[in-house]
N, C-alpha and C positions, 0 to 999 in steps of 0.2 A: 324833572330841572327845579336849579336855585330860583330863588325869589329875589333878585339883593331888594334890603326894602331900604328907607329912606323918606323923610315924609319927619313933619312934628306936632307932638302932641303938648299939652297944656302944662304949667309947668307947679308947682308943688302947691298943696289944697291945707298945709298941715304944716307943723315944725316939730321936727325930732327932737326929744330927750337923751343922754342917755346920762347913768350913774356907773357907777363901779360898785355892781355889788359883792357883798362876807364870800359868797362862791364863787364869781363869775363874775359876766357883766349882763347888765342887760337894758335898755332904753323901754321909752314911752309913748308914744304921738298921741297925742288931748286933740280931737280934734272929730270929725264927723264917728272916727270909726277907731278901733284900738290896735294899736301893731306893738310886736314886743320883740326887741332884738337879741338876741343870745350873742352871745362869743366863745365857744370851745376855747377857742384859745389863743396869742397873744399875739397878733397874726403879724405876717411885714409884707416884702415884696412876692406875694407869689400868687398862685393859684395852682392846685394839683394835689394829688394824696401824695402822703409826702412819705409813708414808706407800705411796701408791701404785706399785705392782708396775711396773718400766718399760715391760714387755712387753704388761699388763695397761691401759695409761690408765687409770687407773681409783682413785677413794680407793678402801679398802673399809673403814675404819674404823665401826667402832661407838660403842667404848668411847674411855675417854679415855689416857691414854699419858704419860709424863714425855719431853726428851730426849734422855738420858745415848746417847750413842753406846757401840753394845752393844760388847763384847771379844770375844776371842777366845775360845771357852769350853770345857774338854774337862771330862770327867768324869774323875776319879782315880780310879784300876784299877790294881791291880796284875798284872803279865804273868800270873799263877796263878791271877787268878779269873777273864780274859780266855779262852772258848769261845770256836768255830765254831757256831753255827748251823744244825743241818737240821731243815728244814720236813718236815712230811707230806708225800707227792706230792712234792716236787720232783727224788726221782729215776727215778719209776714213771711211767706211766701211768694211775695210779689217780688216781680226781677226788675234789677237797677233798668233794665229801660223802660217798664210802665212803670218804676213809682212815681210815686207824686214827692216833686223835688221839695224838701225842707234846708232852708238855711243853714251852714254848720256853724258849730258856734267858732272854732279855731282854726283854718287854718297852716300850718308852717312852711317854712319857702328853706330851702335847704342849697346854702353854695362855699364855696373859695373862697377864702380870700383876696381878691384883685381885683383885675377887670370882667371875670365875669360872674360876679358876685354885681353886679351894675345895675344891671334886667330887673333881678329878684330885689335888687335895694330901692328900685326905682316902684317896682310892685306895692312893694310893704309902708313904703315913708307915704306915700302919695293914694293909698285904699280902694287901688282900682278895683280889689278884688270882697269891696261888699256888696255887689248883686250875690255874690253867694256864701260868703263869710263876714258872723259877725268881726270876728277880732282875726286878724294876719300875724302873721310872728316869724320872722329871719332867725336864722342859727348860720357860722359860721363853722365849716371843719374846715379841716387840715387835714390828715392821712384817711388809707385808705379804712382802715382799725372806725374808727370813729364815725368814718361816711360806712357801713354795712351793718354797724349798730345802729345804726338811728335808721338807712333803711328796711334793716332785716325786722326791727320792731316798732319799726310803723310808725319813728317819733318825726321821721319828714313825709312831705303830701306831694310836696315838687322843690328836683332835686337836678343840681348843674351838678353833670359830671364826665368825665371824659369818656368817647365813645364806649372805649372798648373795657374798664370798669364798668357800664351796666351790660357787657353783653359779656364777662365776666359775673356780675352776681345773678344776672337773668339763668346763667349757664350751672350757678349753684342752686334755683331753683325758689331766688329769690322773687318775692313778689312783685315785680314794678313793670312799666310798659314806656317802650322811647315813645316821647312827644315826638322829640327836633331835634336838628342840629342848628345850628347856631355858628358853632366856632369849624371853620375849615386852618387856620395857621394861626399856631403861638408858637412857633418854632424857631428861631434865626441861627447865621454859624454868628458870631462876632470873629474878627479877625484885628489885626495890627498892620496889614494890609491895606494898601485901599484896590488894588487891581485882585481882587477874586473875584471869581464866576463860577464854579465849579469844586468837587473837592481834589480836583488830581494837579490846581493851581495851588495846591497848600503840604500837595503831593513831597514827603520824609520831613515837611516841618511837624512839630508839637501843637498836642490837640488836647483837651479835656472834656469828658460829657460827668454825665455826674449820673445817678441811680442805677447802676448795669443795666439788662432791662426791659428799662422802663421804653414807653413808647416814644419820647424823640431819639433816647438808644437805639433802638431797632429802625427808626424811618432812619439815621447816618448808616449803619448800618447795610442797611439794606438799598440806598442811592449807591455808599457809597465803593459797595459790591456790580449795582449798575452801571457802573460809570469806572470797571474792569481793573478795581483797585480794592487790595487786600489790608478790610480797616487796621488789621493786626501787627504787619509786617510794614506795610506805607506810608506810616505817622509814625509817630513819639504817640502813642497814647495811655493820658492815664485817666484814670477814672475818676471819683472822688464821689463822697454819700450822701451831700447836700448842696445841691443848687447853687448855692450862696460862697459856696467854695471855689467853686469852678467860675465862679463870676471876680471870685478876689486874686485865683490863678491866675488873671487877664490881665486885671487893673497892675498889678503889684510887676509885671512884665515878664512872670515864671514861665508864664504857657503864653505858645504864640496865636491860640487857636482855640476859642470855647462852643460849645454850641449851649444855647441859653435861648430860654423860656421870657413872653411876658411877663409881668412888668418886669425881669429882672434887665433885662437884654437892654432897655432901652433909660434903666438905672443907670447899667455901666454907662452906657455913650456917651449920657446930658453928666458924665462927670468927667468924663475926661475934654468934651468937643471944644472947648482953648487950652488943653493939652500939646507940650511940645512933637507928644507923640498920640496922636486920639488913635481911640477905636474905631471899626467900618464898619456898616451894616453889612455880607459880600451877598449871601442870599437870604426868602422866605422857605423854610422848607417846603411846600404846597408846591411853588411852583420846579424847586428840584423832585419833587415825588413824582410830581406830571408828568415831567420829561423819564423821570426812570421807567413809569412807570407804561410810553407811551401816550399817555392822554387817556391812559382808557381807563385810571382810576383819580379821582379826587381825596385829599384827604379829609376826613370827615372824621375831627380829632372831639370834639366834645358839643354836649346838647342835654338836654332832661328828662328826667321820667315823670312819669306821675309811680305812687306807689302804691301796695296795699289801700288805705284806707279811698284810695278817689278812683284809683286809674277802671273805677267800673259805673264812675258817676256821671256818663257824658254830660248833664248840664251846667258842672263846677270844669270837667275840660272844655264842654264848649268858650268858656268866660278866659278862663287860664289862659289858652294859645292867642286868642285876640287880645288880651293884654299881655300879652307878653310879648306877640310877636311889634306892637304899639311900643312899648318900650322900648325894644332894640329900635324901633325907628327911629325913639325921639335921641337914645344916646348917639348917635350912629349922624343927628342933627345938628347934637350940642354935645360934643365932643369937651368943651370947654364946662360948661353945667356937672357937667356926666361925671368929671373929672375933681370938681369942686364939691359936688354931694359929695365924693367917697372920702374925701377930708373933711368938711363940716356935721354929713351926719351920720358915718360910720367913723367918727376919731380915734374908737381902740386900734383900729385896726390901722398905726400907723401910714396908714398912706398918704402921701400928697397930690395935688391937684393936678401938679406941672407932670410929674410921672405919670401918674394916671393917664390924661389930655394926649401926651404925646405915648401913653403905649397902645392907647384907644386906637388914633392911628396907625400902625403898628398890624393890628390884628387883623388874620380877616375873617369878616362879618357877615356872616347871610344866613338867616333865619329860611330854613326850612321845612317842612313837615316830617313825620322819619320817612311817610308813604311813598317821597316822592326824591328820598337821600337815599332809600333801601339800596337799588342798583350799587352805588358807592360802596355807602356802608359796605358791604356785602365784598366788593374789589378789594378794599383795603384791610379790612379782618383774613380774607384771604391770602394777599402781599403777609401782609404781617405774621400770618400764623404761616410762611416759609422755611422762616428764623427763627422764631420761638411760638408753636399752639398755644400754647395757657397764656399768656396776652390777652385773650382774646377768649379764656377762659376750655379751649380744647376745642371745638368747633360752633360753628354758625349757629349761631340763634335762630329761632323757625320762627312758624308767622306769629306768634303769641308773645313777639318782640316788638310789635310792632301798631302803633295805637292808631289803628283807622278813626275816620272819625261816621 
């Protein structure tokens, strides 16, 4: 069962100062703990893998991204601040479950640019993990290759990513364990017509989607087929390489409908809300997906994984999960403050508070532990696999994929 989280936790205990470094962007919080924020990209209104990994041969995008090429980023830390991390159990034969807990020197949190970064940013900015780590670092990823490199190289400890990407990486033998699912929808059909309830209402019209083979695209094809439609024949369908291109075609009137994810969907709507011909948010994909599957599966879009350095450290995982759930609760209870956090504390992302706040309200958030989400995850994976088995890496992940406290 999914747990709807609501509530409020205390505000910020420190302030974040961001400075542009020669080889990237980083920042450090002066206060009870230390935080370094690394930006792998100059990001826009986005979250999601930007392109398919050459090894997986499948795009893993769930949300939107901008197309700025990634910079080579480095966290600016003085030599005196860097110490070698020695973890409990690594120099002995003591198992992780019985090893005495030793506070880690640093934890690296990794998130996509956009709304999905907010919970992890909240943890880092507010020093919520000082119970288990001296320093917290936040890194932002843009595409599947960057993400895979960070996970494979154990450069990130807790990573927010699309659920299908987690399955792909696990099936490629990368060390990770799924902790939770927190996002159940992030994609919408955005239209020029006011009365659109399903895809059959736009039969014969022009429709643009980005990144053919991505999760939003596979979901669109699956839903349309369950409505008795042939996506290739029943729409004037075109694909573009980037989500921003799809939004631009819609905004300029060159197409009538577009499949867009947050925060780009909200941005497009806000740009036309006072126009003579505004755009409309027709329906969320999670509702259409539930109809298409007869309610047998919910869309388990994205969550957070623990990677090799921490996946077998119960004390660290317990603290992270407790604080992550609280961060989601804070975000949902305080959308205005959450949007402002992104604009003020993460200025390199280029995301404005009003767009972030509105976007948060349009995403289906629901923190759910991985073991509770497993039934829906496997049903979601199975349905996606009907059209594209490689979208989950060819097979359902086994028991080792799911973190059990």
